[in-house]
C-alpha positions in Angstrom: 51.9 105.7 91.1 55.2 104.0 92.1 55.4 101.9 95.2 58.5 101.7 97.4 59.3 98.1 96.2 59.2 99.2 92.5 61.4 102.3 93.3 64.0 100.1 95.3 64.0 97.5 92.5 64.6 100.2 89.8 67.4 101.8 91.8 69.1 98.5 92.4 68.8 97.6 88.7 70.3 100.9 87.7 73.3 100.5 90.2 73.9 96.8 89.4 73.8 97.6 85.6 76.4 100.2 86.0 78.6 97.9 88.2 78.3 95.3 85.5 79.3 97.8 82.8 82.4 98.7 84.7 83.3 95.1 85.1 82.8 94.6 81.3 85.1 97.6 80.7 87.8 96.0 82.8 87.3 92.7 80.8 87.5 94.6 77.5 90.7 96.4 78.7 92.3 93.0 79.3 91.1 91.6 76.0 92.4 94.6 74.1 95.7 94.4 75.8 96.1 90.7 75.1 94.9 91.3 71.5 97.6 93.9 71.0 100.3 91.7 72.6 99.3 88.9 70.3 99.5 91.2 67.2 102.9 92.5 68.4 104.2 88.9 68.6 102.5 88.0 65.3 100.3 85.3 67.0 97.2 85.8 64.9 95.4 82.7 66.4 95.7 84.3 69.9 94.7 87.7 68.5 91.6 86.2 66.9 90.7 84.6 70.2 91.0 87.8 72.1 89.0 89.7 69.5 86.3 87.1 69.8 86.4 87.5 73.6 86.0 91.3 73.2 83.2 90.8 70.8 81.3 88.6 73.3 81.8 91.3 76.0 80.4 93.9 73.7 77.2 91.7 73.2 77.1 91.4 77.0 77.3 95.2 77.4 74.4 95.6 74.9 72.3 93.2 77.0 73.4 95.0 80.2 72.3 98.4 78.8 68.9 97.0 77.8 68.3 95.3 81.2 69.6 98.3 83.2 67.2 100.6 81.5 64.1 98.4 81.4 61.7 100.5 83.5 59.4 103.4 82.9 60.5 106.9 81.9 58.5 108.2 84.9 60.6 106.1 87.3 63.8 107.5 85.6 62.5 111.1 85.8 61.4 110.8 89.4 64.1 108.7 91.0 67.1 107.8 88.8 68.0 111.1 87.1 67.7 113.2 90.3 70.1 110.9 92.1 72.6 111.3 89.2 72.3 115.1 89.0 72.6 115.3 92.8 75.8 113.3 92.6 77.6 115.9 90.7 77.2 118.3 87.8 77.7 116.5 84.5 77.6 113.0 86.0 78.7 110.6 83.4 80.2 107.1 83.0 82.9 108.9 81.0 84.3 110.0 84.3 85.3 106.5 85.2 89.1 106.1 85.1 88.8 102.5 83.8 86.7 103.6 80.8 89.0 106.5 80.1 92.1 104.3 80.3 90.6 101.7 78.0 89.7 104.3 75.3 92.9 106.4 75.5 95.6 103.9 76.4 94.4 100.5 75.2 92.0 100.8 72.2 94.0 103.5 70.5 97.1 101.3 70.6 95.2 98.9 68.3 94.1 101.6 65.9 96.8 100.7 63.2 95.8 97.0 63.1 92.1 97.9 62.9 92.8 100.3 60.0 94.8 97.7 58.1 94.0 94.2 59.6 95.7 91.0 58.5 93.4 89.1 56.1 93.2 86.3 58.6 91.5 88.6 61.2 89.1 90.4 58.8 86.1 88.2 59.6 86.7 88.5 63.4 87.1 92.3 63.0 83.8 92.6 61.1 82.0 90.8 63.9 83.7 92.9 66.5 82.8 96.2 64.7 79.2 95.0 64.3 79.0 94.2 68.1 80.6 97.5 68.9 78.1 99.5 66.8 75.2 97.6 68.3 76.5 98.2 71.8 76.4 101.9 71.1 72.9 101.6 69.7 71.8 99.8 72.9 73.2 102.7 75.0 71.4 105.2 72.6 68.2 103.2 73.1 68.4 103.9 76.9 69.2 107.6 76.3 66.2 108.0 73.9 63.9 106.1 76.2 64.7 108.4 79.2 66.1 111.6 77.9 64.3 112.0 74.5 65.4 115.6 73.5 67.1 116.4 76.8 70.8 117.4 76.8 73.4 114.9 77.9 74.2 114.9 81.6 77.8 114.9 80.5 77.5 118.1 78.6 75.0 120.0 80.9 71.9 122.0 80.2 73.7 124.4 77.8 74.5 121.5 75.4 73.1 121.8 71.9 73.2 118.0 71.6 70.8 115.5 73.1 72.1 112.5 75.1 71.4 110.3 72.1 73.2 112.6 69.8 76.2 112.5 72.1 76.2 108.7 71.9 76.1 108.9 68.1 79.1 111.2 68.2 81.1 108.9 70.5 80.1 105.9 68.3 81.3 107.6 65.2 84.6 108.6 66.8 85.2 105.1 68.3 84.4 103.4 65.0 86.9 105.6 63.2 89.5 104.3 65.7 88.4 100.8 64.8 89.0 101.4 61.1 85.5 102.2 60.0 85.4 105.2 57.5 
């Protein structure tokens, strides 16, 4: 049985976690933009600094996912998911303009350098890719904890993929942009 305090705390945790995530997305957007500008001006020291900043943000996102989803599946089923489904069909963080802009207009600009990085950036790129993969695994952890075999809210009930499988697909696609084959 869930009491009102526990319900309120869980709803606040869920909202604050999402607010943090979108702040992290904006920070990543800036870091990627600065990274690309440093690459364009052949300033590898500054590029490495921005890549390290982005790597730290990815670790922060991983922690945010884990903290945001640190409550029972029953709480999610009874209070969190109904509030998302009630918001709109297919509710998803993918709707966020900032997230979409970061993926389509900022990360993709750096695809060439990730596919063929300068040797000086290879260690920083390896750390970035590792943090990136773990960030997706943290998101998948939350999906598996709450959705198990349920379809992604993004794809709707007719989806043949679970939420966790959708995260794996996004992870694979984003890692290809980052030069991982």
